[in-house]
Backbone as JSON Lines, residues from 0, in Angstrom:
{"i":0,"aa":"X","n":[128.45,69.99,174.45],"ca":[127.74,69.83,173.56],"c":[127.26,70.75,172.98]}
{"i":1,"aa":"X","n":[127.38,71.54,171.31],"ca":[127.32,72.89,171.35],"c":[125.8,72.54,170.29]}
{"i":2,"aa":"X","n":[125.75,71.16,169.79],"ca":[124.67,71.38,168.76],"c":[123.3,71.32,169.97]}
{"i":3,"aa":"X","n":[123.39,71.04,170.91],"ca":[122.44,71.2,172.07],"c":[122.27,72.6,172.4]}
{"i":4,"aa":"X","n":[122.86,73.4,172.6],"ca":[122.59,74.46,173.55],"c":[121.51,75.67,172.73]}
{"i":5,"aa":"X","n":[120.35,75.77,173.37],"ca":[119.11,76.05,172.93],"c":[118.08,75.25,172.49]}
{"i":6,"aa":"X","n":[118.43,73.91,172.52],"ca":[117.43,73.15,172.57],"c":[117.1,72.73,173.82]}
{"i":7,"aa":"X","n":[115.52,72.16,173.67],"ca":[115.17,71.79,174.69],"c":[115.49,69.92,175.06]}
{"i":8,"aa":"X","n":[115.89,69.8,176.35],"ca":[116.02,67.99,176.21],"c":[114.55,67.3,175.77]}
{"i":9,"aa":"X","n":[114.53,66.54,175.14],"ca":[114.07,65.57,174.3],"c":[112.76,65.06,175.22]}
{"i":10,"aa":"X","n":[112.72,65.04,176.57],"ca":[111.89,64.42,177.48],"c":[111.39,65.17,178.43]}
{"i":11,"aa":"X","n":[111.24,66.75,177.64],"ca":[110.36,67.87,178.71],"c":[109.85,68.38,177.47]}
{"i":12,"aa":"X","n":[109.72,67.91,176.23],"ca":[108.5,68.22,175.51],"c":[106.92,67.7,175.39]}
{"i":13,"aa":"X","n":[106.86,67.02,175.91],"ca":[105.71,66.47,176.13],"c":[104.94,66.48,177.26]}
{"i":14,"aa":"X","n":[105.82,67.36,178.01],"ca":[105.54,67.54,179.24],"c":[104.16,69.46,179.04]}
{"i":15,"aa":"X","n":[104.7,70.31,178.2],"ca":[103.45,71.02,178.0],"c":[102.52,70.87,177.55]}
{"i":16,"aa":"X","n":[102.05,69.54,176.83],"ca":[100.81,69.27,176.78],"c":[99.68,67.95,177.95]}
{"i":17,"aa":"X","n":[100.59,68.27,179.29],"ca":[99.89,67.94,180.15],"c":[99.3,68.79,180.75]}
{"i":18,"aa":"X","n":[98.35,68.01,181.03],"ca":[96.94,69.12,182.2],"c":[97.83,69.52,183.2]}
{"i":19,"aa":"X","n":[97.14,70.7,183.73],"ca":[98.06,71.66,185.1],"c":[97.9,70.91,185.7]}
{"i":20,"aa":"X","n":[97.04,70.29,186.3],"ca":[97.25,68.83,187.29],"c":[98.47,68.67,187.46]}
{"i":21,"aa":"X","n":[98.37,67.76,186.4],"ca":[99.25,66.67,186.11],"c":[101.03,67.07,185.96]}
{"i":22,"aa":"X","n":[100.99,68.42,185.39],"ca":[102.28,68.54,185.63],"c":[102.65,69.6,187.0]}
{"i":23,"aa":"X","n":[101.35,69.57,187.65],"ca":[101.9,70.55,188.86],"c":[102.04,69.36,189.53]}
{"i":24,"aa":"X","n":[101.74,68.2,189.74],"ca":[101.97,67.2,190.42],"c":[103.59,66.23,190.01]}
{"i":25,"aa":"X","n":[104.04,67.12,189.24],"ca":[105.14,66.58,187.98],"c":[106.35,67.31,188.53]}
{"i":26,"aa":"X","n":[106.17,68.72,188.75],"ca":[106.72,69.74,189.23],"c":[107.07,68.95,190.72]}
{"i":27,"aa":"X","n":[106.62,68.72,191.79],"ca":[107.15,68.27,192.54],"c":[108.0,67.09,192.65]}
{"i":28,"aa":"X","n":[107.85,66.29,191.19],"ca":[108.86,65.01,191.03],"c":[110.26,65.36,190.28]}
{"i":29,"aa":"X","n":[110.08,66.35,189.54],"ca":[110.76,66.39,188.24],"c":[112.04,68.02,189.12]}
{"i":30,"aa":"X","n":[113.22,68.47,188.54],"ca":[113.96,69.19,189.25],"c":[113.63,70.35,188.57]}
{"i":31,"aa":"X","n":[114.09,71.37,189.49],"ca":[113.2,72.64,188.91],"c":[114.05,72.98,187.76]}
{"i":32,"aa":"X","n":[113.55,73.45,186.68],"ca":[113.34,73.54,185.21],"c":[113.18,73.14,184.31]}
{"i":33,"aa":"X","n":[112.55,71.68,184.87],"ca":[112.46,71.48,183.48],"c":[110.76,71.61,183.25]}
{"i":34,"aa":"X","n":[110.23,71.86,184.4],"ca":[108.95,72.14,183.65],"c":[109.0,73.5,183.38]}
{"i":35,"aa":"X","n":[108.6,74.43,182.94],"ca":[107.91,76.19,183.41],"c":[107.45,76.11,184.31]}
{"i":36,"aa":"X","n":[107.7,77.48,184.79],"ca":[107.26,77.94,185.95],"c":[105.31,78.24,185.7]}
{"i":37,"aa":"X","n":[105.22,78.92,184.93],"ca":[103.81,79.04,184.79],"c":[103.06,78.06,184.45]}
{"i":38,"aa":"X","n":[103.27,76.58,183.77],"ca":[102.9,75.54,183.76],"c":[102.4,74.87,184.98]}
{"i":39,"aa":"X","n":[103.6,74.89,185.62],"ca":[103.6,74.56,187.23],"c":[103.18,74.4,187.71]}
{"i":40,"aa":"X","n":[102.83,76.28,188.28],"ca":[101.72,76.97,189.29],"c":[100.95,77.34,188.74]}
{"i":41,"aa":"X","n":[99.89,77.4,187.75],"ca":[98.44,77.54,187.06],"c":[97.99,77.13,187.52]}
{"i":42,"aa":"X","n":[96.78,78.19,188.08],"ca":[95.57,77.42,188.78],"c":[94.47,76.31,187.97]}
{"i":43,"aa":"X","n":[93.85,75.45,188.78],"ca":[93.15,74.68,187.77],"c":[91.53,75.42,188.0]}
{"i":44,"aa":"X","n":[90.63,75.28,186.59],"ca":[89.77,75.91,186.92],"c":[88.85,74.45,187.22]}
{"i":45,"aa":"X","n":[88.14,73.63,187.77],"ca":[87.51,72.99,188.59],"c":[86.2,72.7,187.28]}
{"i":46,"aa":"X","n":[86.28,71.73,186.18],"ca":[85.28,71.23,184.96],"c":[84.31,70.59,185.39]}
{"i":47,"aa":"X","n":[83.92,71.68,184.87],"ca":[81.97,71.05,184.68],"c":[81.35,69.6,184.48]}
{"i":48,"aa":"X","n":[81.22,68.3,185.42],"ca":[81.14,67.28,184.94],"c":[79.29,67.33,184.04]}
{"i":49,"aa":"X","n":[79.48,66.22,183.44],"ca":[78.44,66.3,182.49],"c":[77.12,65.6,183.8]}
{"i":50,"aa":"X","n":[76.41,65.86,183.09],"ca":[74.87,65.14,184.62],"c":[74.72,63.53,183.86]}
{"i":51,"aa":"X","n":[74.84,63.08,185.14],"ca":[74.93,61.82,185.23],"c":[73.51,61.25,184.86]}
{"i":52,"aa":"X","n":[73.24,60.57,184.01],"ca":[71.77,59.7,184.0],"c":[71.81,58.48,184.63]}
{"i":53,"aa":"X","n":[70.52,58.17,185.11],"ca":[70.38,56.91,185.86],"c":[69.85,55.83,184.39]}
{"i":54,"aa":"X","n":[70.05,54.93,184.29],"ca":[70.57,53.39,183.39],"c":[68.89,53.09,183.65]}
{"i":55,"aa":"X","n":[68.62,53.05,182.39],"ca":[67.22,52.75,182.15],"c":[67.01,51.38,182.77]}
{"i":56,"aa":"X","n":[65.89,50.93,184.22],"ca":[65.25,49.58,184.42],"c":[64.74,48.8,183.37]}
{"i":57,"aa":"X","n":[64.88,47.67,183.13],"ca":[64.47,47.06,182.9],"c":[62.62,46.44,183.31]}
{"i":58,"aa":"X","n":[61.78,46.3,182.94],"ca":[60.3,46.23,183.42],"c":[60.43,44.63,184.46]}
{"i":59,"aa":"X","n":[61.27,43.94,183.94],"ca":[61.9,43.0,185.34],"c":[62.7,43.12,186.23]}
{"i":60,"aa":"X","n":[63.11,44.76,186.74],"ca":[63.97,44.76,187.53],"c":[64.49,44.39,188.56]}
{"i":61,"aa":"X","n":[64.07,43.33,189.2],"ca":[65.2,42.85,190.06],"c":[66.2,41.96,190.0]}
{"i":62,"aa":"X","n":[65.48,41.05,188.63],"ca":[65.89,39.85,187.73],"c":[67.17,40.42,186.84]}
{"i":63,"aa":"X","n":[67.9,40.64,187.14],"ca":[69.23,40.41,185.4],"c":[68.67,40.11,184.34]}
{"i":64,"aa":"X","n":[67.92,39.54,183.79],"ca":[67.27,38.33,183.22],"c":[68.23,38.87,181.9]}
{"i":65,"aa":"X","n":[68.3,40.17,181.22],"ca":[68.75,40.14,180.03],"c":[70.32,40.01,180.02]}
{"i":66,"aa":"X","n":[71.11,40.03,181.25],"ca":[72.35,39.65,181.88],"c":[72.72,37.95,181.52]}
{"i":67,"aa":"X","n":[71.72,37.39,182.51],"ca":[71.65,35.87,182.35],"c":[71.9,35.32,181.08]}
{"i":68,"aa":"X","n":[70.41,36.0,180.02],"ca":[70.94,35.34,179.03],"c":[71.84,35.42,178.07]}
{"i":69,"aa":"X","n":[72.38,36.43,178.56],"ca":[73.75,37.02,177.74],"c":[75.34,35.72,178.17]}
{"i":70,"aa":"X","n":[75.1,35.61,179.54],"ca":[75.62,34.81,179.91],"c":[75.74,33.71,179.99]}
{"i":71,"aa":"X","n":[74.27,33.01,179.74],"ca":[73.99,31.53,179.18],"c":[74.36,31.21,177.95]}
{"i":72,"aa":"X","n":[74.17,32.16,176.76],"ca":[74.65,32.5,175.73],"c":[76.05,32.44,175.22]}
{"i":73,"aa":"X","n":[77.1,32.73,175.52],"ca":[77.87,33.0,175.63],"c":[78.59,31.81,176.19]}
{"i":74,"aa":"X","n":[78.08,31.09,176.72],"ca":[78.33,29.94,177.65],"c":[77.94,28.39,176.51]}
{"i":75,"aa":"X","n":[77.22,28.6,176.34],"ca":[76.92,28.2,175.07],"c":[77.51,27.83,173.91]}
{"i":76,"aa":"X","n":[78.06,28.95,173.02],"ca":[79.04,29.18,172.26],"c":[80.23,28.76,172.61]}
{"i":77,"aa":"X","n":[80.35,29.16,174.25],"ca":[82.19,28.33,174.35],"c":[81.95,26.73,174.3]}
{"i":78,"aa":"X","n":[80.71,26.43,174.93],"ca":[80.72,25.17,174.61],"c":[80.43,24.4,172.94]}
{"i":79,"aa":"X","n":[79.69,25.26,172.41],"ca":[80.09,24.97,170.99],"c":[81.2,24.97,169.94]}
{"i":80,"aa":"X","n":[82.01,25.68,170.58],"ca":[84.01,26.05,170.24],"c":[84.51,24.98,170.6]}
{"i":81,"aa":"X","n":[84.07,24.73,172.21],"ca":[85.16,23.4,172.7],"c":[84.55,22.07,171.66]}
{"i":82,"aa":"X","n":[83.7,22.04,172.11],"ca":[82.83,20.99,171.09],"c":[83.27,20.58,169.43]}
{"i":83,"aa":"X","n":[83.17,21.47,169.28],"ca":[83.1,21.66,167.49],"c":[82.24,21.92,166.85]}
{"i":84,"aa":"X","n":[82.01,22.8,166.11],"ca":[81.33,23.44,165.24],"c":[80.54,21.76,164.87]}
{"i":85,"aa":"X","n":[80.39,21.3,164.22],"ca":[80.28,19.82,163.58],"c":[79.13,19.15,164.67]}
{"i":86,"aa":"X","n":[79.97,18.91,165.86],"ca":[79.29,18.49,166.55],"c":[77.71,19.22,167.37]}
{"i":87,"aa":"X","n":[78.41,20.56,167.52],"ca":[77.92,21.64,168.74],"c":[76.81,22.16,167.75]}
{"i":88,"aa":"X","n":[76.42,22.23,166.42],"ca":[76.02,23.31,166.05],"c":[74.3,23.8,166.53]}
{"i":89,"aa":"X","n":[74.08,23.31,166.82],"ca":[73.28,23.55,167.64],"c":[73.36,25.02,168.86]}
{"i":90,"aa":"X","n":[74.18,24.0,169.69],"ca":[74.23,24.93,170.73],"c":[75.07,26.22,170.32]}
{"i":91,"aa":"X","n":[75.74,26.53,168.96],"ca":[76.84,27.47,168.89],"c":[75.58,28.18,168.13]}
{"i":92,"aa":"X","n":[74.65,27.55,167.6],"ca":[74.05,28.77,167.37],"c":[72.4,29.32,168.6]}
{"i":93,"aa":"X","n":[72.07,28.46,169.21],"ca":[71.6,28.81,170.0],"c":[72.01,29.85,171.2]}
{"i":94,"aa":"X","n":[73.66,29.41,171.46],"ca":[74.3,30.92,172.05],"c":[74.66,32.09,170.87]}
{"i":95,"aa":"X","n":[75.01,32.72,170.38],"ca":[74.7,33.09,169.53],"c":[73.78,33.65,169.01]}
{"i":96,"aa":"X","n":[72.59,33.43,169.26],"ca":[70.86,33.73,169.42],"c":[71.2,34.72,170.46]}
{"i":97,"aa":"X","n":[70.87,33.75,171.89],"ca":[70.46,34.27,172.9],"c":[71.29,35.76,173.47]}
{"i":98,"aa":"X","n":[72.68,35.59,172.65],"ca":[74.09,36.51,173.03],"c":[73.14,38.36,172.47]}
{"i":99,"aa":"X","n":[72.93,37.73,171.06],"ca":[72.42,38.83,169.72],"c":[71.03,39.22,170.66]}
{"i":100,"aa":"X","n":[70.1,38.4,171.28],"ca":[69.06,38.95,171.75],"c":[68.91,39.67,173.41]}
{"i":101,"aa":"X","n":[69.99,38.64,174.15],"ca":[69.87,40.28,174.91],"c":[70.96,41.13,175.01]}
{"i":102,"aa":"X","n":[71.72,41.51,174.53],"ca":[72.31,42.56,174.13],"c":[71.73,43.84,173.15]}
{"i":103,"aa":"X","n":[70.63,42.4,172.6],"ca":[69.8,44.2,171.41],"c":[68.79,44.32,172.35]}
{"i":104,"aa":"X","n":[68.47,43.75,173.54],"ca":[67.21,44.34,174.48],"c":[68.04,45.4,175.07]}
{"i":105,"aa":"X","n":[68.97,45.16,175.73],"ca":[69.93,46.2,176.39],"c":[70.0,47.75,175.57]}
{"i":106,"aa":"X","n":[70.39,47.06,174.55],"ca":[70.56,48.13,173.39],"c":[69.24,48.94,173.54]}
{"i":107,"aa":"X","n":[68.41,48.32,173.32],"ca":[67.25,49.18,172.62],"c":[66.38,49.48,173.64]}
{"i":108,"aa":"X","n":[66.15,49.42,175.06],"ca":[66.22,49.99,176.43],"c":[67.06,51.3,176.39]}
{"i":109,"aa":"X","n":[68.32,51.2,176.23],"ca":[69.19,52.2,176.23],"c":[69.09,53.6,175.86]}
{"i":110,"aa":"X","n":[68.96,53.07,174.55],"ca":[68.54,53.54,173.34],"c":[67.16,54.54,173.03]}
{"i":111,"aa":"X","n":[66.55,53.58,173.24],"ca":[65.59,54.74,173.06],"c":[64.5,55.48,174.63]}
{"i":112,"aa":"X","n":[65.53,55.02,175.83],"ca":[65.05,56.02,176.7],"c":[66.18,57.32,176.89]}
{"i":113,"aa":"X","n":[66.98,57.28,176.14],"ca":[68.25,58.59,176.07],"c":[69.16,58.64,176.79]}
{"i":114,"aa":"X","n":[69.39,57.68,177.4],"ca":[70.46,56.92,178.67],"c":[72.25,56.96,177.43]}
{"i":115,"aa":"X","n":[72.1,56.11,176.22],"ca":[73.08,55.62,175.97],"c":[73.06,55.73,174.09]}
{"i":116,"aa":"X","n":[74.13,55.82,173.06],"ca":[73.66,56.49,171.72],"c":[73.32,54.43,171.26]}
{"i":117,"aa":"X","n":[72.92,53.63,170.72],"ca":[72.97,52.69,170.45],"c":[72.47,52.58,168.43]}
{"i":118,"aa":"X","n":[73.02,53.26,167.93],"ca":[72.08,53.57,166.49],"c":[72.7,52.84,165.9]}
{"i":119,"aa":"X","n":[74.41,52.52,165.78],"ca":[75.0,51.42,164.63],"c":[74.23,50.24,165.08]}
{"i":120,"aa":"X","n":[74.28,49.94,166.2],"ca":[74.42,48.58,166.7],"c":[72.77,47.84,165.86]}
{"i":121,"aa":"X","n":[72.17,48.36,166.99],"ca":[70.47,48.65,166.13],"c":[70.47,48.51,164.59]}
{"i":122,"aa":"X","n":[71.25,49.35,164.02],"ca":[70.84,49.45,162.1],"c":[71.77,48.2,162.16]}
{"i":123,"aa":"X","n":[72.65,47.53,162.36],"ca":[73.26,46.51,162.2],"c":[72.68,45.33,162.19]}
{"i":124,"aa":"X","n":[71.26,45.42,163.52],"ca":[70.86,43.6,163.34],"c":[69.94,43.23,162.65]}
{"i":125,"aa":"X","n":[69.03,44.02,162.09],"ca":[68.13,43.73,161.02],"c":[68.74,43.5,160.08]}
{"i":126,"aa":"X","n":[69.8,44.6,159.54],"ca":[70.06,44.07,158.27],"c":[71.28,42.76,157.79]}
{"i":127,"aa":"X","n":[71.81,42.68,158.93],"ca":[72.84,41.28,158.92],"c":[71.79,40.24,158.98]}
{"i":128,"aa":"X","n":[70.59,40.0,159.97],"ca":[69.89,39.24,159.71],"c":[68.95,39.26,158.27]}
{"i":129,"aa":"X","n":[68.87,40.41,157.6],"ca":[67.62,40.08,156.45],"c":[69.02,39.67,155.42]}
{"i":130,"aa":"X","n":[70.4,40.29,155.44],"ca":[71.57,39.47,154.13],"c":[71.49,37.76,154.97]}
{"i":131,"aa":"X","n":[71.43,37.81,155.69],"ca":[71.61,36.47,156.49],"c":[70.28,35.06,155.66]}
{"i":132,"aa":"X","n":[69.57,36.05,155.59],"ca":[68.14,34.89,155.54],"c":[68.22,34.72,153.66]}
{"i":133,"aa":"X","n":[68.36,35.97,153.31],"ca":[68.03,36.0,151.88],"c":[69.14,34.99,151.42]}
{"i":134,"aa":"X","n":[71.18,35.49,151.79],"ca":[71.65,33.73,151.8],"c":[71.67,32.89,151.72]}
{"i":135,"aa":"X","n":[70.84,32.62,153.06],"ca":[70.51,31.11,153.26],"c":[69.16,30.64,152.64]}
{"i":136,"aa":"X","n":[68.69,31.3,152.3],"ca":[67.05,31.18,151.59],"c":[67.71,30.48,150.02]}
{"i":137,"aa":"X","n":[68.62,31.44,149.53],"ca":[68.94,31.21,147.71],"c":[69.75,30.15,148.23]}
{"i":138,"aa":"X","n":[70.75,30.38,149.0],"ca":[71.96,28.75,148.68],"c":[70.5,27.4,149.31]}
{"i":139,"aa":"X","n":[69.37,27.43,149.69],"ca":[68.64,26.08,149.81],"c":[68.28,25.77,148.28]}
{"i":140,"aa":"X","n":[68.13,26.26,147.54],"ca":[67.27,26.18,146.25],"c":[68.91,26.64,145.14]}
{"i":141,"aa":"X","n":[69.65,27.21,144.95],"ca":[70.54,27.29,144.39],"c":[72.0,27.66,145.05]}
{"i":142,"aa":"X","n":[73.24,27.85,143.8],"ca":[74.0,28.57,144.08],"c":[73.71,30.31,144.27]}
{"i":143,"aa":"X","n":[74.2,30.83,145.45],"ca":[73.97,32.34,145.31],"c":[75.41,32.57,144.67]}
{"i":144,"aa":"X","n":[75.03,33.43,143.39],"ca":[76.6,34.21,143.25],"c":[77.22,35.06,143.67]}
{"i":145,"aa":"X","n":[78.19,35.47,143.68],"ca":[79.26,36.38,143.78],"c":[78.54,37.85,144.04]}
{"i":146,"aa":"X","n":[78.96,37.73,141.93],"ca":[77.68,39.35,142.05],"c":[76.86,40.0,142.42]}
{"i":147,"aa":"X","n":[75.88,38.47,142.98],"ca":[74.65,38.98,143.63],"c":[74.9,39.88,145.5]}
{"i":148,"aa":"X","n":[75.89,38.76,145.53],"ca":[76.03,39.19,146.92],"c":[76.86,40.4,147.0]}
{"i":149,"aa":"X","n":[78.11,40.89,146.29],"ca":[78.15,42.31,145.89],"c":[77.48,43.11,145.94]}
{"i":150,"aa":"X","n":[76.28,43.0,145.56],"ca":[74.77,43.5,145.07],"c":[74.07,44.03,146.23]}
{"i":151,"aa":"X","n":[74.14,42.91,147.15],"ca":[73.28,42.86,147.98],"c":[73.92,42.96,149.49]}
{"i":152,"aa":"X","n":[75.0,43.68,149.65],"ca":[75.98,44.48,150.3],"c":[76.05,45.89,150.14]}
{"i":153,"aa":"X","n":[75.89,46.38,148.78],"ca":[75.66,47.45,148.47],"c":[74.22,48.15,148.9]}
{"i":154,"aa":"X","n":[73.33,47.17,148.97],"ca":[71.85,47.05,149.8],"c":[71.74,47.29,150.65]}
{"i":155,"aa":"X","n":[72.68,46.6,151.48],"ca":[72.76,46.5,152.75],"c":[73.44,47.25,153.6]}
{"i":156,"aa":"X","n":[74.47,48.18,153.07],"ca":[75.11,49.6,153.31],"c":[74.23,51.22,153.07]}
{"i":157,"aa":"X","n":[72.79,50.55,152.56],"ca":[72.2,51.54,151.97],"c":[71.18,51.61,153.09]}
{"i":158,"aa":"X","n":[71.13,50.57,153.54],"ca":[69.94,49.81,154.62],"c":[69.94,50.24,155.81]}
{"i":159,"aa":"X","n":[71.54,50.25,156.21],"ca":[72.56,50.56,157.49],"c":[72.06,51.88,157.86]}
{"i":160,"aa":"X","n":[72.56,52.63,156.71],"ca":[72.43,54.26,156.98],"c":[71.43,54.81,157.14]}
{"i":161,"aa":"X","n":[70.55,54.12,156.88],"ca":[68.82,54.62,156.3],"c":[68.7,54.52,157.92]}
{"i":162,"aa":"X","n":[68.43,53.75,158.4],"ca":[68.66,53.06,159.35],"c":[69.02,54.18,160.65]}
{"i":163,"aa":"X","n":[70.62,54.04,160.62],"ca":[71.05,54.67,161.56],"c":[71.03,55.8,161.55]}
{"i":164,"aa":"X","n":[70.13,56.51,160.03],"ca":[69.42,57.74,160.57],"c":[68.53,58.24,161.36]}
{"i":165,"aa":"X","n":[67.23,57.37,161.48],"ca":[66.24,56.96,161.72],"c":[66.58,56.75,163.52]}
{"i":166,"aa":"X","n":[67.13,56.01,163.93],"ca":[67.5,55.63,164.82],"c":[68.13,56.49,165.51]}
{"i":167,"aa":"X","n":[69.47,57.48,164.92],"ca":[70.38,58.44,165.84],"c":[68.86,59.58,166.26]}
{"i":168,"aa":"X","n":[68.1,59.71,165.35],"ca":[66.89,60.74,165.61],"c":[66.07,60.9,166.58]}
{"i":169,"aa":"X","n":[66.25,59.28,166.68],"ca":[64.74,59.01,167.7],"c":[65.47,59.44,169.22]}
{"i":170,"aa":"X","n":[67.01,58.84,168.68],"ca":[68.04,59.11,170.47],"c":[67.87,60.81,170.32]}
{"i":171,"aa":"X","n":[68.21,61.54,169.46],"ca":[68.33,62.8,169.54],"c":[66.64,63.19,170.57]}
{"i":172,"aa":"X","n":[65.42,62.58,170.04],"ca":[64.32,63.17,170.74],"c":[64.24,62.66,171.95]}
{"i":173,"aa":"X","n":[64.46,61.16,172.52],"ca":[64.37,60.64,173.34],"c":[65.1,61.6,174.64]}
{"i":174,"aa":"X","n":[66.47,61.86,174.12],"ca":[67.98,62.39,175.17],"c":[67.46,64.06,175.37]}
{"i":175,"aa":"X","n":[66.22,64.69,174.31],"ca":[65.84,66.63,174.64],"c":[64.6,65.99,175.11]}
{"i":176,"aa":"X","n":[63.66,64.6,175.69],"ca":[63.28,64.66,176.11],"c":[62.79,64.31,177.39]}
{"i":177,"aa":"X","n":[64.0,63.68,177.62],"ca":[64.72,63.37,179.31],"c":[65.09,64.34,180.08]}
{"i":178,"aa":"X","n":[66.05,65.6,179.26],"ca":[66.43,66.55,179.81],"c":[65.98,67.57,181.05]}
């Protein structure tokens, strides 16, 4: 094999990118010479773990109310899909609403306590609700033109961006307050 002279075997190229502890463990499994001696014998400094924060508790703490609402909503959505939207539209809508309320509550609590950022989700919820209300409200009395819908999406994007920036700033403020 004269063409392979001086080249590395393709199966060992990715071993240089492995974490040192993984490469050291593989060093015991792989025949000598495939992994560089400096990679396999290099000592690993322990990584500093980020500070783990406690998830914020709900005011009704012993009772997992938000999770129960999400589960009940998911069950109603499954029932609505199985039974057909024409027959079970109320169950479908109530299920979607229950999942949205439960998820929104958990996201709101975690976001404003500085536990985890949910800025995009929290920014999308009121914009989607507003867009839906406008389209359904106009469709109740007239046909909603496509050009107006495109313009409304442009307004939606501006609103999402503004709400995201505001909510992200509140999260950073809560995060620094609790640190």
